[in-house]
C-alpha positions in Angstrom: 0.0 0.0 0.0 1.1 3.5 -0.8 2.2 5.9 2.0 0.7 9.4 2.4 1.0 12.3 4.7 -1.4 12.7 7.7 -1.7 15.3 10.5 -2.7 14.4 14.0 -4.3 17.3 15.9 -3.8 17.5 19.7 -3.9 19.9 22.6 -1.2 22.5 23.4 1.6 20.8 25.4 0.9 17.3 24.1 2.9 17.6 20.8 6.0 15.7 22.2 4.1 12.8 23.7 2.0 12.5 20.6 5.3 12.4 18.6 6.4 9.5 20.9 3.2 7.7 20.5 3.6 7.9 16.7 7.2 6.6 16.9 6.1 3.6 19.0 3.2 2.9 16.6 5.6 2.9 13.6 5.0 6.2 11.8 7.6 7.7 9.5 8.6 11.3 8.6 7.3 12.5 11.9 7.3 16.3 12.4 6.0 18.3 15.4 3.9 21.4 14.8 1.8 23.6 17.1 -1.1 21.5 18.5 -0.3 19.0 15.7 2.2 16.3 14.5 2.5 15.4 10.9 3.6 11.9 9.8 3.5 9.4 7.0 1.9 6.0 6.8 -0.4 3.8 4.6 -4.1 3.1 4.8 -3.6 0.4 7.5 -1.6 2.8 9.6 -4.4 5.4 9.2 -6.7 2.9 10.7 -4.2 2.1 13.5 -3.6 5.7 14.3 -7.3 6.4 14.8 -7.7 3.2 16.9 -4.6 3.5 19.1 -3.4 7.1 19.6 -4.3 8.3 23.1 -3.4 12.0 22.6 -4.8 12.7 19.1 -8.0 14.6 18.7 -8.3 14.0 14.9 -6.3 12.4 12.1 -6.5 14.6 9.0 -5.4 13.5 5.5 -4.4 16.5 3.3 -5.6 16.0 -0.3 -5.1 19.4 -2.0 -3.2 22.6 -1.5 -2.9 25.9 -3.4 -2.0 29.5 -2.9 -4.9 31.9 -3.0 -5.1 35.6 -4.1 -8.7 36.5 -3.5 -12.2 35.1 -3.0 -12.7 34.4 -6.7 -9.4 32.6 -6.9 -10.3 30.5 -3.9 -13.7 29.4 -5.4 -12.1 28.6 -8.8 -9.3 26.5 -7.4 -11.7 24.5 -5.2 -14.0 24.1 -8.2 -11.2 22.7 -10.3 -10.5 19.8 -8.0 -11.8 16.3 -9.0 -14.5 16.0 -6.3 -16.4 13.2 -8.0 -13.5 10.8 -7.1 -14.4 11.4 -3.4 -18.0 12.2 -3.3 -21.1 11.0 -5.2 -24.3 13.1 -5.5 -26.1 10.7 -3.3 -23.7 11.3 -0.4 -23.6 14.1 2.1 -20.6 16.3 3.1 -19.6 19.1 5.5 -16.9 21.7 5.4 -15.1 23.5 8.2 -12.7 26.4 7.5 -10.1 27.9 9.8 -8.3 31.2 9.0 -4.8 32.3 9.9 -4.6 34.9 7.2 -5.4 38.6 6.9 -6.8 38.1 3.4 -10.2 36.8 4.6 -12.0 37.7 7.9 -15.1 35.5 8.1 -14.5 31.7 8.3 -18.3 31.0 7.9 -18.4 32.9 4.6 -15.3 31.0 3.3 -17.1 27.8 4.4 -20.1 28.8 2.3 -18.0 29.5 -0.7 -16.2 26.2 -0.4 -19.6 24.4 -0.3 -20.7 26.3 -3.3 -17.6 25.3 -5.3 -18.0 21.6 -4.5 -21.8 21.5 -5.2 -21.4 23.5 -8.4 -18.6 21.1 -9.6 -20.6 17.9 -8.9 -23.7 19.4 -10.5 -21.7 20.3 -13.6 -20.1 16.8 -13.9 -23.0 14.6 -12.8 -26.1 16.7 -13.2 -27.0 16.2 -9.5 -25.9 17.9 -6.3 -24.9 16.4 -3.0 -26.5 17.6 0.2 -24.7 19.2 3.2 -25.0 17.4 6.6 -23.1 19.1 9.4 -24.0 16.4 12.0 -23.3 13.0 10.3 -21.7 13.7 6.9 -20.4 10.9 4.6 -17.4 13.2 3.9 -16.0 15.8 6.3 -13.6 18.3 4.9 -11.3 20.7 6.8 -9.8 23.7 5.0 -7.1 25.7 6.6 -6.0 29.0 5.1 -2.5 29.8 6.4 -0.9 33.1 7.1 1.0 32.9 3.8 -2.4 32.4 2.0 -1.6 28.8 1.3 -4.9 26.7 1.4 -4.7 23.2 2.8 -7.7 20.9 2.1 -7.9 17.8 4.2 -10.2 14.8 4.7 -11.2 14.1 8.3 -10.4 10.4 8.8 -11.8 10.3 12.3 -15.3 11.9 12.3 -16.3 12.9 15.9 -13.3 13.9 18.0 -11.2 11.0 19.1 -11.9 11.9 22.8 -15.2 10.2 22.2 -13.8 6.8 23.2 -17.2 5.2 23.4 -17.2 4.1 27.1 -18.4 7.3 28.8 -22.2 7.4 28.8 -22.5 9.2 32.1 -20.8 12.5 33.1 -20.6 14.7 36.1 -20.7 18.5 36.3 -17.2 19.2 34.9 -15.9 16.0 33.2 -12.3 16.0 32.0 -11.8 15.4 28.3 -10.5 11.8 27.7 -7.6 13.0 25.5 -6.6 15.5 28.1 -6.7 12.9 30.8 -4.6 10.4 28.8 -2.1 13.1 27.9 -1.7 14.1 31.6 -1.1 10.5 32.5 1.5 10.1 29.8 3.2 13.4 30.7 3.3 12.3 34.4 5.1 9.0 33.5 2.3 6.7 34.4 2.9 3.2 32.9 1.1 1.0 35.4 4.0 0.7 37.9 2.0 0.9 41.1 -1.4 1.2 42.6 -3.3 4.2 41.4 -5.7 6.6 43.1 -8.0 9.3 41.8 -9.3 10.9 45.0 -11.9 13.1 43.2 -12.8 10.7 40.4 -16.1 12.2 39.1 -17.2 10.1 36.2 -14.1 7.9 36.3 -12.2 9.2 33.2 -8.7 9.3 34.8 -9.2 5.8 36.2 -10.3 4.3 32.9 -7.6 6.0 30.9 -5.0 4.9 33.5 -6.2 1.3 33.3 -6.1 1.4 29.5 -2.5 2.7 29.5 -1.5 0.1 32.1 -3.1 -2.7 30.1 -2.0 -1.4 26.7 -5.6 -1.4 25.5 -6.3 0.6 22.3 -7.7 4.0 23.2 -10.7 3.8 20.8 -11.5 0.1 21.4 -15.1 0.9 22.3 -15.7 3.6 19.7 -18.6 2.7 17.4 -17.5 4.6 14.2 -14.7 6.3 12.4 -15.2 8.6 9.4 -13.1 6.4 7.1 -15.6 3.6 7.4 -17.9 5.6 5.1 -15.3 6.0 2.3 -15.5 4.2 -1.0 -12.1 2.6 -0.4 -12.8 1.4 3.1 -11.2 -2.1 3.6 -13.2 -3.8 6.4 -10.9 -6.9 6.4 -7.8 -4.7 6.8 -9.4 -2.8 9.6 -10.4 -6.0 11.4 -6.8 -7.3 11.0 -5.5 -4.0 12.5 -8.1 -4.1 15.3 -7.3 -7.7 16.2 -3.5 -7.2 16.2 -3.8 -4.1 18.3 -6.0 -5.8 20.9 -3.6 -8.8 21.0 -0.9 -6.5 22.4 -3.0 -5.9 25.6 -1.5 -7.1 28.8 -2.5 -7.8 32.4 -2.1 -5.1 35.1 -0.4 -6.3 38.4 -1.7 -3.6 40.7 -5.1 -1.9 41.3 -6.8 1.4 40.6 -9.0 3.1 43.2 -11.4 6.1 42.9 -13.0 8.2 45.6 -15.8 10.8 45.3 -18.0 12.5 47.9 -21.0 12.5 45.6 -23.0 9.2 45.4 -24.2 10.2 41.9 -20.6 10.5 40.7 -19.7 7.1 42.1 -22.7 5.6 40.3 -21.7 7.3 37.0 -18.1 6.2 37.4 -19.1 2.6 38.0 -21.3 2.6 34.9 -18.5 4.0 32.7 -16.0 1.5 34.1 -18.4 -1.3 33.3 -18.8 0.1 29.8 -15.0 0.0 29.4 -15.0 -3.6 30.7 -12.4 -2.7 33.4 -14.3 -3.5 36.6 -11.7 -6.2 37.6 -9.0 -3.5 37.8 -10.9 -0.5 39.3 -12.7 0.0 42.6 -14.7 3.1 43.2 -16.2 4.1 46.6 -18.0 7.1 48.2 -15.4 8.8 50.3 -14.2 12.3 51.2 -10.6 12.5 50.3 -9.8 14.9 53.1 -10.9 12.2 55.6 -8.9 9.4 54.1 -5.5 7.9 54.7 -3.2 5.9 52.5 -4.1 2.2 53.0 -0.9 0.5 52.0 2.8 1.3 52.7 3.8 0.7 49.1 4.3 3.4 46.6 1.1 5.1 45.2 0.5 7.1 42.0 -2.3 9.7 42.2 -3.9 11.8 39.5 -7.0 13.9 39.7 -8.9 17.0 38.5 -10.0 19.0 41.5 -12.7 21.6 41.2 -11.4 25.0 40.1 -14.1 27.0 41.8 -15.6 27.8 38.4 -18.7 25.6 38.6 -18.8 24.1 42.0 -19.4 26.3 45.0 -16.3 25.9 47.2 -13.8 28.1 49.0 -10.9 27.5 46.6 -8.2 28.7 49.0 -9.4 26.5 51.8 -10.0 23.6 49.5 -6.5 23.6 48.0 -5.0 24.0 51.5 -6.8 20.9 52.5 -5.4 19.1 49.4 -1.9 19.9 50.6 -2.6 19.0 54.2 -4.1 15.6 53.3 -1.2 14.7 51.0 1.4 15.8 53.5 -0.1 14.2 56.6 -1.8 11.0 55.2 -0.2 10.0 51.9 3.5 9.4 52.3 5.5 7.8 49.4 3.0 9.1 46.9 3.4 10.8 43.5 0.5 13.2 43.2 -0.5 15.0 40.0 -3.4 17.3 39.4 -4.5 20.0 36.9 -6.1 23.3 37.8 -6.9 26.6 36.2 -7.1 28.4 39.6 -3.5 29.6 39.8 -4.3 31.7 42.9 -5.7 28.8 44.9 -2.8 26.7 43.8 -0.5 28.9 46.0 -2.4 27.6 49.1 -1.5 23.9 48.6 1.5 24.7 50.8 3.8 22.2 49.1 6.6 22.8 46.6 5.7 21.3 43.2 8.3 19.0 41.6 6.9 19.8 38.2 4.6 22.6 36.8 3.5 22.3 33.2 1.3 24.7 31.3 -1.7 23.1 29.6 -5.2 24.2 28.6 -8.4 22.6 29.9 -10.8 23.7 27.2 -10.2 27.5 27.0 -8.9 27.7 30.6 -5.1 28.2 30.9 -4.1 25.6 33.5 -1.2 24.1 35.3 -0.4 20.4 35.7 1.4 20.1 39.0 3.3 17.3 40.6 3.9 16.8 44.4 6.3 14.1 45.5 5.4 13.1 49.0 8.1 11.3 50.8 8.2 9.4 54.1 10.6 11.9 55.5 14.0 10.3 55.0 16.4 10.9 52.2 16.5 7.1 51.7 12.7 7.1 51.0 13.2 10.0 48.6 15.9 8.1 46.7 13.8 5.0 46.5 10.8 7.0 45.2 12.9 8.7 42.6 14.3 5.4 41.5 10.7 3.9 41.4 9.0 6.8 39.6 12.0 7.9 37.4 
């Protein structure tokens, strides 16, 4: 099969770990961008990238590029493309345009002109016109007009964002995005090397993503559909071969994952999602107030969570974050604790010195991923922890 260029879109700060994921998966010609990584592979690798990448939001396949001078030029060059090879008049399509140029100012209008060009071309060549379907199109196109007025036209191979894993049917008030959770875990160095605790687990996303990483389960194992399945050249036998070989690399996890949450409704939702992901043998969730708990084992513990920022839940952020620090310091020795927050003022009240502080975005909120290494108190324990966690 012939290789072609693809672009994996991701969140700010995840470019390097996405690059590593692609290297491990076997991509070639990998090149980091901003919130993206380009790479090369064949059709089978396109299937595998969609199925296995944990930190990719979408996999795009560029199909056409040209430099544009004005709106008329834009329309004509899109019209000239051989759209009938990709789209029949009985199929639906959708277009999304992003602008990084000063030449045009309204992405919605440029989207409309692109739709016009495609419809007009197919009507001229076939006598019929395809319909636009923005919700479930047979073909999703992305057009990016760069600052140098270069136009890149790409096919969306994924469909809905790849954070839609397929296991989460229940959510709480402020659920963390699955790709964001997986990226945080990979940034933190989680590989399944100890017991794991999410003390504020909400709907269970960190727990499920952590279990899938530890067991090497493909990220989109439970996803129902990818965009490429609607394409004329979709090879179902090849996809099933990729699926089976990726699943065959799954392994057992030697430790256990635990989740706490104060809200009974959150515990119920988390258990339902964990059941959907078929991970109940690895994960235990219980209704508990983290601030009233103590570490149950003397062995090393890995902790990752998404505490409330004070944006949606009514809490006293300064007191709440002070309680996080006190609980970690007093009751969780020999623990690597990681959490993300956008409340940078409240973060100052944790009262512990972070070992790492990484800038990320949770949606539009500029946030920090922080790490607190809690030791037993001796230098020997610290050295052991550093050796253990790396």
